[in-house]
C-alpha positions in Angstrom: 0.0 0.0 0.0 1.4 3.4 -0.9 1.6 6.4 1.4 -1.2 8.0 -0.6 -3.4 4.8 0.0 -2.7 5.1 3.7 -3.8 8.7 3.7 -7.0 7.7 1.8 -7.8 5.0 4.2 -7.3 7.3 7.2 -9.6 9.9 5.4 -12.2 7.2 4.9 -12.1 6.1 8.5 -12.5 9.7 9.6 -15.5 10.1 7.3 -17.2 7.0 8.7 -16.7 8.3 12.2 -17.7 11.9 11.7 -19.5 12.2 8.4 -17.1 14.9 7.3 -14.8 14.0 4.3 -11.1 14.9 4.7 -9.5 17.7 2.7 -7.2 14.9 1.3 -10.0 13.3 -0.6 -11.0 14.5 -4.1 -14.3 16.4 -3.9 -16.1 14.1 -6.4 -15.1 11.2 -4.2 -16.1 12.9 -1.0 -19.5 13.7 -2.5 -20.0 10.1 -3.7 -19.1 8.8 -0.2 -21.8 11.1 1.2 -24.4 9.7 -1.3 -23.2 6.1 -0.6 -23.6 6.5 3.2 -27.0 8.1 2.8 -28.1 5.2 0.6 -27.3 2.8 3.5 -24.4 1.1 1.7 -22.4 -0.9 4.3 -18.7 0.0 3.7 -17.5 -3.3 5.2 -19.7 -5.9 3.7 -21.9 -4.5 0.9 -21.6 -6.3 -2.5 -23.4 -5.2 -5.6 -26.6 -7.3 -6.1 -27.1 -9.4 -9.1 -30.5 -8.2 -10.5 -30.7 -10.0 -13.9 -30.5 -13.8 -14.2 -29.0 -15.4 -17.4 -32.2 -15.6 -19.4 -33.4 -12.1 -18.5 -29.9 -10.7 -19.2 -29.7 -12.3 -22.6 -33.0 -10.9 -23.7 -32.5 -7.5 -22.2 -29.1 -6.8 -23.7 -30.0 -8.1 -27.2 -32.7 -5.4 -27.2 -30.5 -2.7 -25.8 -29.1 0.0 -28.1 -25.5 -0.6 -27.0 -25.7 -4.2 -28.4 -25.1 -2.4 -31.8 -21.7 -1.1 -30.7 -20.5 -3.7 -28.3 -18.4 -5.4 -31.0 -16.7 -2.1 -31.7 -16.1 -1.5 -28.0 -14.6 -4.9 -27.6 -12.4 -4.4 -30.6 -11.2 -1.0 -29.4 -10.8 -1.6 -25.7 -11.9 -5.1 -24.7 -9.0 -7.0 -26.1 -6.5 -4.5 -24.6 -8.1 -5.0 -21.2 -7.7 -8.8 -21.6 -4.0 -8.4 -22.4 -3.5 -6.2 -19.4 -5.2 -8.5 -16.9 -8.2 -6.1 -16.6 -11.8 -6.5 -17.4 -14.0 -4.4 -19.7 -17.6 -3.9 -18.8 -20.5 -2.3 -20.7 -23.5 -1.4 -18.7 -26.9 0.3 -19.1 -28.0 3.8 -17.9 -29.0 2.3 -14.4 -25.6 0.8 -13.8 -26.5 -2.8 -14.6 -23.5 -4.6 -16.2 -24.6 -6.2 -19.5 -21.2 -7.5 -20.8 -18.1 -8.2 -18.7 -15.0 -9.4 -20.6 -11.6 -10.5 -19.5 -9.1 -13.3 -19.0 -10.7 -16.3 -17.1 -8.6 -15.9 -14.0 -9.3 -12.2 -13.8 -13.0 -12.8 -14.3 -13.0 -15.3 -11.4 -11.4 -12.7 -9.1 -14.0 -10.1 -10.3 -16.7 -12.6 -9.3 -15.5 -12.2 -5.7 -16.9 -8.6 -5.7 -19.9 -9.4 -7.8 -18.4 -7.5 -10.8 -20.4 -9.8 -13.1 -22.9 -9.6 -15.9 -26.3 -8.8 -14.5 -25.1 -7.0 -11.3 -26.1 -3.4 -10.4 -23.1 -1.0 -9.9 -25.0 2.2 -9.4 -23.9 4.2 -6.3 -27.2 3.4 -4.5 -26.4 -0.4 -4.6 -22.6 -0.5 -4.7 -21.3 2.7 -3.3 -18.5 4.8 -4.9 -17.2 3.2 -8.0 -16.3 4.4 -11.5 -19.4 3.0 -13.4 -21.9 4.3 -10.8 -20.2 7.6 -10.2 -19.7 8.3 -14.0 -23.5 7.7 -14.5 -24.3 10.0 -11.6 -22.1 12.8 -12.9 -22.7 12.2 -16.5 -19.0 12.4 -17.1 -15.8 10.2 -17.3 -14.5 9.2 -13.9 -11.5 7.2 -12.5 -11.7 5.7 -9.0 -8.5 4.4 -7.5 -8.5 1.5 -5.1 -8.8 3.3 -1.7 -11.4 5.7 -3.0 -14.0 3.0 -3.2 -16.6 3.4 -0.5 -16.9 -0.4 -0.1 -13.8 -1.9 1.6 -14.2 -5.2 -0.3 -13.7 -3.4 -3.7 -10.5 -1.6 -2.7 -8.1 -4.1 -4.3 -9.4 -2.8 -7.6 -9.2 0.5 -9.5 -11.5 1.5 -12.4 -12.2 4.1 -15.1 -15.5 4.6 -16.8 -17.3 6.9 -19.2 -21.0 7.4 -20.0 -22.2 6.7 -23.6 -24.9 9.2 -24.8 -27.6 8.8 -27.4 -26.2 11.0 -30.3 -29.7 12.4 -31.0 -31.3 13.0 -27.6 -28.1 13.2 -25.6 -29.6 11.0 -22.9 -27.3 8.5 -21.3 -27.6 5.1 -22.8 -25.1 3.3 -20.6 -21.3 3.2 -19.9 -18.0 1.5 -20.8 -15.6 0.7 -18.0 -12.2 -0.8 -17.5 -11.5 -2.4 -14.0 -8.2 -3.8 -12.8 -5.1 -3.0 -10.8 -3.5 0.3 -9.8 -2.5 1.1 -13.3 -6.1 1.5 -14.4 -6.4 4.7 -12.3 -4.0 6.5 -14.6 -5.1 9.5 -16.8 -4.1 7.5 -19.9 -6.7 4.8 -19.1 -9.4 7.4 -18.5 -8.5 9.0 -21.8 -8.7 5.6 -23.6 -12.1 4.9 -22.0 -13.4 8.4 -22.9 -12.3 7.9 -26.5 -14.0 4.5 -26.7 -17.3 6.1 -25.5 -17.0 8.8 -28.1 -16.4 6.2 -30.8 -19.5 4.3 -29.7 -21.6 7.5 -29.9 -20.2 8.2 -33.4 -21.1 4.7 -34.5 -24.6 5.0 -33.1 -25.0 8.2 -35.1 -23.8 6.5 -38.3 -26.3 3.6 -37.7 -29.2 6.0 -37.1 -28.3 8.0 -40.3 -28.2 4.8 -42.4 -31.5 3.7 -41.0 -33.0 7.1 -41.8 -31.5 7.0 -45.3 -33.1 3.7 -46.2 -36.4 4.2 -44.4 -39.6 4.5 -46.5 -40.3 8.2 -47.5 -43.4 8.4 -45.4 -41.4 7.5 -42.2 -38.8 10.1 -42.7 -38.9 13.4 -40.9 -39.3 16.4 -43.1 -36.0 18.1 -43.4 -35.8 21.8 -42.5 -32.3 22.5 -43.6 -31.5 19.9 -46.2 -28.4 18.8 -44.2 -28.3 15.0 -44.5 -32.1 15.0 -44.5 -32.3 15.4 -40.7 -34.5 18.1 -39.2 -32.7 20.4 -36.7 -33.6 20.6 -33.1 -33.4 23.6 -30.8 -31.9 22.5 -27.5 -32.3 24.9 -24.5 -30.5 24.8 -21.2 -31.7 27.0 -18.3 -31.6 25.1 -15.0 -29.5 26.8 -12.5 -28.1 29.2 -15.1 -28.2 33.0 -15.0 -28.9 33.0 -18.8 -30.4 30.5 -21.2 -28.1 28.7 -23.6 -29.5 27.7 -27.0 -28.0 25.2 -29.4 -29.0 24.4 -33.0 -26.7 21.8 -34.6 -23.1 22.9 -34.1 -24.1 26.5 -33.3 -24.4 27.6 -29.6 -25.7 30.9 -28.2 -25.7 32.4 -24.7 -28.9 34.4 -24.8 -29.7 37.7 -23.1 -32.1 37.4 -20.2 -35.1 38.6 -22.2 -34.4 36.3 -25.2 -34.0 33.3 -22.9 -37.3 34.1 -21.2 -39.0 34.3 -24.6 -37.7 31.0 -25.8 -38.5 29.3 -22.5 -42.1 30.3 -22.9 -42.5 29.6 -26.6 -41.5 25.9 -26.1 -44.8 25.5 -24.2 -46.9 27.0 -27.1 -46.4 25.0 -30.3 -49.4 26.9 -31.8 -47.8 30.2 -31.0 -48.6 33.4 -29.1 -49.6 36.9 -30.2 -47.5 39.9 -29.2 -50.0 40.7 -26.5 -50.1 37.2 -25.1 -46.3 37.0 -25.1 -46.2 40.4 -23.3 -48.3 39.1 -20.4 -46.1 36.0 -20.0 -42.7 37.8 -20.3 -43.1 41.2 -18.6 -44.0 41.8 -15.0 -45.1 45.4 -15.8 -46.9 47.2 -18.5 -45.1 47.5 -21.8 -46.0 48.3 -25.4 -46.4 45.5 -28.0 -43.8 47.2 -30.0 -41.2 46.3 -27.3 -42.0 42.6 -27.8 -41.8 42.9 -31.6 -38.4 44.6 -31.3 -37.1 41.8 -29.1 -38.4 39.1 -31.5 -36.8 40.8 -34.4 -33.4 40.8 -32.6 -33.9 37.2 -31.6 -34.7 36.1 -35.2 -31.6 37.9 -36.4 -29.5 36.1 -33.8 -30.8 32.6 -34.5 -31.0 32.9 -38.2 -33.7 31.9 -40.7 -36.1 29.0 -40.1 -36.1 29.0 -36.3 -38.8 31.5 -35.4 -42.1 32.4 -37.1 -44.4 35.4 -36.5 -48.1 36.0 -36.6 -48.3 34.3 -34.2 -44.8 34.0 -32.7 -43.8 30.4 -32.5 -40.9 28.0 -33.0 -40.6 26.6 -36.5 -38.5 23.6 -35.5 -38.6 20.9 -32.8 -37.3 21.8 -29.4 -36.2 20.2 -26.2 -35.0 21.7 -22.9 -33.5 20.5 -19.7 -36.3 21.6 -17.5 -39.0 19.7 -19.5 -36.7 16.7 -19.4 -36.7 16.8 -15.6 -40.5 17.1 -15.6 -40.7 14.1 -17.9 -38.5 12.0 -15.6 -40.7 13.0 -12.7 -43.8 12.0 -14.6 -42.2 8.6 -15.3 -41.5 8.1 -11.6 -37.7 8.3 -12.1 -37.0 10.7 -9.1 -33.3 9.7 -8.9 -32.7 10.6 -12.6 -34.8 13.8 -12.2 -32.7 15.0 -9.3 -29.5 14.1 -11.2 -30.6 16.1 -14.2 -31.8 19.1 -12.1 -29.1 21.8 -12.2 -31.0 24.2 -10.1 -34.1 26.4 -10.4 -35.0 27.6 -13.9 -33.3 31.0 -14.8 -33.2 31.9 -11.1 -32.7 35.7 -11.7 -35.7 36.0 -14.0 -38.8 37.9 -12.8 -40.8 37.1 -15.9 -44.2 35.9 -14.6 -44.3 32.9 -17.0 -40.8 31.8 -16.1 -41.4 32.3 -12.3 -44.5 30.1 -12.6 -42.6 27.3 -14.4 -39.6 27.6 -12.1 -41.6 27.3 -8.9 -43.8 24.5 -10.3 -40.9 22.3 -11.3 -38.9 23.0 -8.1 -41.9 22.1 -5.9 -42.7 19.0 -7.9 -39.1 17.7 -7.5 -39.0 18.5 -3.8 -42.3 16.8 -3.2 -41.2 13.7 -5.1 -38.0 13.5 -3.1 -39.9 13.7 0.2 -42.4 11.2 -1.0 -39.7 8.8 -2.1 -38.4 8.3 1.4 -34.9 7.9 0.0 -32.3 9.4 2.4 -29.6 9.6 -0.3 -31.8 11.8 -2.5 -32.6 14.0 0.6 -28.9 14.3 1.3 -28.1 15.4 -2.3 -30.9 18.0 -2.1 -29.7 19.6 1.2 -26.1 19.7 -0.1 -27.2 21.9 -3.0 -27.3 25.7 -2.8 -31.1 25.7 -3.3 -31.8 23.0 -0.7 -29.4 23.9 2.1 -32.0 25.7 4.2 -34.8 23.2 3.6 -35.7 22.5 7.2 -38.3 19.8 6.4 -35.9 18.0 4.2 -33.3 17.9 7.0 -35.9 16.6 9.4 -36.9 13.8 7.0 -33.2 12.9 6.6 -33.0 12.3 10.4 -36.1 10.1 10.2 -34.7 8.1 7.2 -31.0 7.8 7.8 -29.7 4.6 9.6 -29.1 5.1 13.3 -25.3 4.6 12.8 -25.0 6.7 9.7 -22.3 9.4 10.1 -24.6 11.8 8.3 -27.2 11.9 11.1 -25.2 14.2 13.4 -24.7 16.6 10.5 -28.5 16.6 9.8 -29.2 17.2 13.5 -26.8 20.1 13.7 -28.3 21.7 10.6 -31.8 21.4 12.0 -30.7 23.1 15.2 -29.0 25.8 13.2 -32.1 26.5 11.0 -34.5 26.5 13.9 -32.4 29.1 15.7 -32.1 31.2 12.5 -35.8 30.9 11.7 -36.8 31.6 15.3 -39.0 28.6 15.6 -39.4 25.9 18.2 -39.0 22.3 17.7 -42.1 20.6 16.4 -43.9 18.7 19.2 -44.4 15.6 17.0 -40.6 15.3 16.4 -38.3 13.3 18.7 -35.7 15.4 20.5 -32.4 15.8 18.8 -29.5 14.0 20.3 -26.8 11.4 19.6 
């Protein structure tokens, strides 16, 4: 064990005793340890559960989109993993491992930690690890041996990257390399990231070929003539001071007013008159000519074919990060919704329409987290800048966290702090705070 490993182990022991990650631990690892503890993962004995048996696994992965690129991933990175006494794994968006490849003796050792096909390696089930943490962050991650939350996994290091749908940008799954200490190098992470990007490029090529040979009546009507694929307006506004718009390879950071206008038009496919848009956008009285001037500037910025007038509406398909969160909530996927929630929609906006949408989504997500009863989701919420003063959420954490969880004393301290600051007494139905 290296000197750094010893420091990591001491930091882990301190965290398990106090709930406070050491400054010697990378922030992304410390945050993952907090989520793992809140999920009730036992750091001394927890093994990833096997959730798919052989027959279910075979049927599920044959139908999975990543089955189209698994041969490419094996060719690019799988054989190299075998040669280096590592294993390559490809999993779905929930962290279930669909393919695990490696030399027979390495696979047998991996079985000892349940790193096998059909096992669930999301953080909620397995604690801090590269596949689960990469999915949670939506970004490539490497986790060295002692950074694993689960002590049983610490002989291994791993590097993983998410694979996105090239059209919707949703996470389809992941590719991972797991092995010895060398796997935690930046070079391995770069190789895994490159393999994920190659998989995304191949999925885009397959989709383009399928579109090219589809019957004419099944093709989408092209708006730009570029490869026959209609453009989509992508909007991002969660937790951001200004809205960002993307059409194809072009990206725009919009002014506050232009962001508000687009954020409202996505909800009105049939369009709005200047007077209707004025009511939604402006908190005070303005003239319709002001709205028309803003729309003229916005059309000039975005170019032809994006906005139409009389009434004002979007001329192309659109998606946005706040509606994606709402869709996840509607589907009951609270974990994914919280992961995708970057914060309140355009938090500086005072536009009546934006304020209504911002408050509605925020309260829907908060209520869903409280109703879920999942302490790990409540911990993530209260560690955010928008949830740090949510007294009810802190109380619910105390009710849901395991008695021995190192996070309970933190929650108790925060409840005491907030009750002092808010000048309120302890609720009579609540048990008294204490160790």
